[in-house]
C-alpha positions as CSV (number, residue, x, y, z in Angstrom):
1,M,-35.6,182.8,-26.0
2,S,-35.7,184.8,-29.2
3,T,-37.2,183.1,-32.2
4,P,-34.7,182.6,-35.1
5,T,-35.7,183.3,-38.6
6,T,-37.4,180.3,-40.1
7,P,-35.4,179.1,-43.2
8,S,-37.2,178.0,-46.3
9,P,-37.4,174.2,-46.4
10,S,-35.2,172.5,-49.0
11,K,-34.0,169.0,-49.7
12,K,-30.4,169.8,-48.7
13,N,-31.4,169.7,-45.0
14,A,-33.2,166.4,-45.3
15,G,-30.2,164.4,-43.9
16,I,-30.4,163.2,-40.4
17,F,-26.8,164.1,-39.5
18,F,-25.4,165.9,-42.5
19,P,-24.9,168.6,-43.3
20,L,-23.8,169.4,-39.7
21,P,-25.9,172.2,-38.2
22,P,-24.5,175.8,-38.4
23,T,-23.7,177.4,-35.1
24,M,-25.1,180.7,-33.8
25,D,-21.7,182.6,-34.1
26,W,-18.0,182.0,-33.7
27,K,-18.4,181.8,-29.9
28,Q,-20.8,178.9,-30.1
29,W,-18.5,177.3,-32.8
30,A,-15.6,177.5,-30.4
31,F,-17.7,176.2,-27.5
32,V,-18.7,173.1,-29.5
33,W,-15.5,172.2,-31.4
34,I,-12.7,173.6,-29.2
35,V,-14.0,173.5,-25.6
36,Q,-16.3,170.5,-25.9
37,G,-14.2,168.9,-28.7
38,L,-10.4,169.3,-28.6
39,A,-10.2,170.4,-24.9
40,A,-12.5,167.6,-23.7
41,G,-10.6,165.1,-25.9
42,L,-7.3,166.1,-24.2
43,I,-8.9,165.7,-20.8
44,D,-10.2,162.2,-21.7
45,G,-6.8,161.2,-23.2
46,T,-4.9,162.4,-20.2
47,I,-7.1,160.6,-17.7
48,N,-6.8,157.4,-19.7
49,F,-3.0,157.8,-20.1
50,F,-2.6,157.7,-16.3
51,I,-5.1,154.8,-16.0
52,A,-3.1,152.9,-18.6
53,K,0.2,153.8,-16.7
54,N,-1.2,152.2,-13.5
55,M,-2.5,149.2,-15.4
56,Y,0.4,148.4,-17.7
57,H,3.6,150.2,-16.9
58,Y,4.9,147.8,-14.3
59,E,3.5,144.7,-15.9
60,S,6.2,142.3,-17.1
61,N,4.2,140.9,-20.0
62,T,1.4,143.2,-21.5
63,S,-0.3,141.2,-24.2
64,F,-2.4,142.6,-26.9
65,W,-4.9,139.7,-26.9
66,L,-4.2,137.4,-24.0
67,F,-5.6,137.6,-20.5
68,P,-5.4,138.7,-17.7
69,L,-5.0,142.2,-19.2
70,P,-5.6,142.1,-23.0
71,F,-5.0,145.6,-24.4
72,A,-7.5,145.0,-27.2
73,G,-10.2,144.2,-24.7
74,D,-9.3,147.3,-22.7
75,L,-9.9,149.4,-25.8
76,G,-13.3,147.8,-26.3
77,V,-14.4,148.3,-22.7
78,T,-13.1,151.9,-22.8
79,C,-15.5,152.7,-25.7
80,L,-18.5,151.5,-23.7
81,V,-17.5,153.2,-20.4
82,Q,-16.4,156.5,-21.9
83,G,-19.5,156.6,-24.1
84,L,-21.8,156.2,-21.1
85,A,-19.8,158.6,-18.8
86,T,-19.6,161.3,-21.5
87,F,-23.3,161.2,-22.1
88,L,-24.1,161.5,-18.4
89,I,-21.6,164.3,-17.7
90,V,-21.6,166.6,-20.8
91,P,-25.4,167.6,-20.8
92,T,-25.2,168.4,-17.1
93,L,-22.3,170.8,-17.8
94,I,-23.9,172.5,-20.8
95,L,-27.5,172.9,-19.6
96,P,-26.6,175.5,-17.0
97,D,-24.8,177.5,-19.7
98,L,-28.0,177.4,-21.8
99,A,-30.2,178.4,-18.9
100,N,-28.0,181.3,-18.1
101,A,-27.6,182.4,-21.7
102,R,-23.9,181.8,-21.8
103,T,-24.6,179.9,-25.0
104,S,-27.6,179.5,-27.2
105,P,-29.6,176.7,-28.9
106,L,-28.7,175.9,-32.5
107,P,-30.1,178.6,-34.8
108,L,-31.8,176.3,-37.3
109,G,-33.8,174.0,-35.0
110,P,-33.4,170.5,-33.5
111,W,-30.4,168.4,-34.5
112,P,-30.0,165.5,-35.4
113,R,-33.0,165.8,-37.7
114,V,-35.0,162.9,-36.5
115,S,-38.5,164.4,-36.1
116,H,-39.9,162.2,-38.9
117,L,-38.7,158.9,-37.2
118,P,-40.9,157.0,-34.8
119,D,-40.9,158.6,-31.4
120,P,-39.8,156.3,-28.5
121,R,-42.4,158.0,-26.3
122,S,-45.0,156.3,-28.3
123,L,-44.2,153.1,-26.5
124,F,-45.6,154.8,-23.4
125,D,-48.2,157.2,-24.9
126,S,-49.8,155.3,-27.7
127,S,-52.1,152.3,-27.8
128,S,-50.9,149.1,-29.3
129,D,-53.3,149.6,-32.2
130,E,-51.7,152.9,-33.1
131,I,-48.2,151.5,-33.0
132,T,-49.3,148.6,-35.2
133,K,-50.8,151.0,-37.7
134,K,-47.5,153.0,-37.9
135,K,-45.5,149.8,-38.4
136,K,-47.3,148.7,-41.5
137,A,-45.3,150.7,-44.0
138,G,-41.8,149.3,-43.2
139,G,-42.5,146.3,-41.0
140,A,-41.7,145.9,-37.3
141,L,-38.0,145.6,-37.7
142,G,-37.7,148.8,-39.8
143,Y,-40.0,150.6,-37.5
144,Y,-38.1,149.8,-34.3
145,S,-34.8,150.3,-36.0
146,R,-35.8,153.8,-36.9
147,M,-37.1,154.3,-33.3
148,L,-33.8,153.1,-31.9
149,L,-31.9,155.6,-34.2
150,R,-34.1,158.4,-32.9
151,F,-33.7,157.3,-29.3
152,W,-29.9,157.3,-29.6
153,A,-29.5,160.5,-31.7
154,E,-32.1,162.9,-30.4
155,G,-31.4,165.4,-27.7
156,T,-34.4,165.7,-25.4
157,E,-35.6,167.3,-22.1
158,N,-34.4,164.0,-20.5
159,M,-30.8,165.0,-20.9
160,G,-28.9,166.4,-17.9
161,L,-29.1,164.0,-15.0
162,F,-28.6,166.7,-12.3
163,W,-30.3,169.5,-14.2
164,G,-33.8,170.5,-15.2
165,V,-37.1,168.7,-14.9
166,G,-38.2,165.2,-15.7
167,R,-39.5,163.8,-18.9
168,E,-42.8,165.2,-20.2
169,G,-45.7,163.3,-18.7
170,M,-43.5,161.7,-16.0
171,R,-43.7,162.6,-12.3
172,G,-40.9,164.7,-10.9
173,G,-39.1,164.3,-7.6
174,L,-37.1,161.2,-6.9
175,R,-39.0,159.0,-9.3
176,G,-38.5,161.5,-12.1
177,W,-34.8,161.5,-11.4
178,F,-34.5,157.7,-11.5
179,E,-36.5,157.7,-14.8
180,R,-34.1,160.3,-16.2
181,L,-31.2,158.1,-14.9
182,G,-32.6,155.1,-16.7
183,W,-33.1,156.8,-20.0
184,S,-29.7,158.5,-19.8
185,V,-28.0,155.2,-19.0
186,L,-29.7,153.5,-22.0
187,Q,-28.9,156.4,-24.3
188,G,-25.3,156.5,-23.1
189,A,-24.9,152.8,-23.5
190,A,-26.1,153.2,-27.1
191,W,-23.4,155.9,-27.6
192,G,-20.9,153.4,-26.2
193,A,-22.0,150.8,-28.7
194,V,-21.7,153.3,-31.6
195,L,-18.1,154.2,-30.5
196,F,-17.2,150.6,-30.3
197,F,-18.4,149.7,-33.8
198,L,-16.8,152.8,-35.3
199,F,-13.4,153.0,-33.6
200,W,-12.5,149.6,-32.1
201,P,-12.1,147.8,-35.4
202,I,-9.9,150.7,-36.7
203,S,-7.7,150.6,-33.6
204,I,-7.3,146.8,-34.0
205,A,-6.4,147.1,-37.6
206,I,-3.7,149.6,-36.8
207,L,-2.2,148.0,-33.6
208,A,-2.8,144.3,-34.0
209,P,-0.2,143.8,-36.8
210,I,2.4,145.5,-34.6
211,Y,1.7,143.9,-31.2
212,T,-0.1,140.6,-31.8
213,H,3.2,138.7,-31.3
214,K,5.0,141.2,-29.1
215,S,4.6,142.3,-25.5
216,M,3.6,146.0,-25.0
217,S,5.5,146.2,-21.7
218,A,8.4,148.6,-20.9
219,E,10.6,145.7,-19.9
220,D,10.4,144.3,-23.5
221,G,11.5,147.6,-25.0
222,H,8.1,149.2,-25.7
223,L,8.3,152.0,-23.2
224,W,4.9,153.9,-23.0
225,A,3.5,151.9,-25.9
226,A,0.2,151.1,-24.0
227,E,-0.1,154.5,-22.5
228,I,0.4,156.5,-25.7
229,S,-1.9,154.2,-27.6
230,K,-4.6,154.6,-25.0
231,F,-4.1,158.4,-25.0
232,V,-4.5,158.7,-28.8
233,F,-7.4,156.4,-28.9
234,T,-9.4,158.1,-26.1
235,F,-8.5,161.6,-27.4
236,I,-10.0,160.8,-30.7
237,I,-13.2,159.2,-29.4
238,G,-13.5,161.9,-26.7
239,A,-13.2,164.8,-29.2
240,F,-15.7,163.0,-31.5
241,Q,-18.3,162.2,-29.0
242,N,-18.1,165.3,-26.8
243,S,-18.6,167.6,-29.8
244,L,-21.6,165.6,-31.1
245,V,-23.2,165.3,-27.6
246,A,-22.8,169.1,-27.2
247,L,-24.6,169.6,-30.5
248,Q,-27.3,167.1,-29.2
249,V,-27.8,169.3,-26.1
250,L,-27.8,172.6,-28.0
251,G,-30.2,171.1,-30.6
252,A,-32.4,169.2,-28.2
253,R,-36.1,169.4,-29.1
254,S,-36.9,170.8,-25.7
255,N,-35.1,174.0,-26.7
256,Y,-37.8,174.8,-29.3
257,T,-41.5,175.2,-29.5
258,A,-43.7,172.8,-31.4
259,A,-44.2,175.4,-34.1
260,Q,-40.5,175.9,-34.5
261,Q,-39.9,172.2,-34.8
262,A,-42.6,171.9,-37.5
263,A,-41.1,174.8,-39.5
264,W,-37.6,173.4,-39.3
265,A,-38.5,169.8,-40.0
266,P,-36.5,168.1,-42.8
267,V,-38.2,167.9,-46.2
268,L,-38.8,164.3,-47.1
269,E,-39.4,163.0,-50.6
270,D,-41.9,160.4,-49.4
271,E,-45.2,162.3,-49.0
272,E,-46.8,159.5,-47.0
273,T,-44.0,159.6,-44.5
274,Q,-44.1,163.4,-44.4
275,D,-47.8,163.3,-43.5
276,E,-47.3,160.6,-40.8
277,R,-44.5,162.6,-39.1
278,T,-46.8,165.6,-38.3
279,P,-48.2,164.3,-35.0
280,L,-44.6,163.4,-33.9
281,I,-43.5,167.0,-34.4
282,T,-46.5,168.9,-33.0
283,G,-47.5,166.4,-30.3
284,A,-51.1,166.4,-31.7
């Protein structure tokens, strides 16, 4: 893999997520935002349209809130299931493209920019005294909250359930696969929770005033209401998550050397935090 030109550090790239990382060229841009974004969203929406058709189309009374098939609950469960499934599937599809040079890692280093946050691997690699020392600045809650953010957001060598090797320091083979499975399921579940808190309240705010006191069934005059609502909802969250997971894979720290990660690390205003992040970047 060729070494990209190292940019000069500046405060504009200190954000964890924004600005969004530039792509290598127009092909990589289309790969992320059209193939993995719009096209994947259409696939997700179409699949969920037919699932909703089988669930609701022939129901005589499809309620928005009431059991046995509350549509609001279906949207919530869909966030969790789709978030997990997408995270398990998308890296496995993209990593072969990376390995065969059909696409390239992001040109300006790992994204999201979380190298300065506590590394989840420290739970396994560091002594309890070292962890306690690192927690002093912001307290245990702040420390583990930042670690959880890094665990959810960071692309790692652990991505791709059916591709590549196991996590650094873990044994390969069947045990390594199950360890990758466990980490991927947890990270995918975290993605599902993010989708739920971002998109479920918005969908409820839009649909509840319309259907709280009405049936969504075709027999009551709302032909395709549940199916179309499910299509639009899953298209939006699919396009959103697929694109960002694609960027996670292309910007995974395992795509770059430790020296590249150190050169591209975000510039932090807090010098003490900047000093403490060095071992997390270099592995020292």
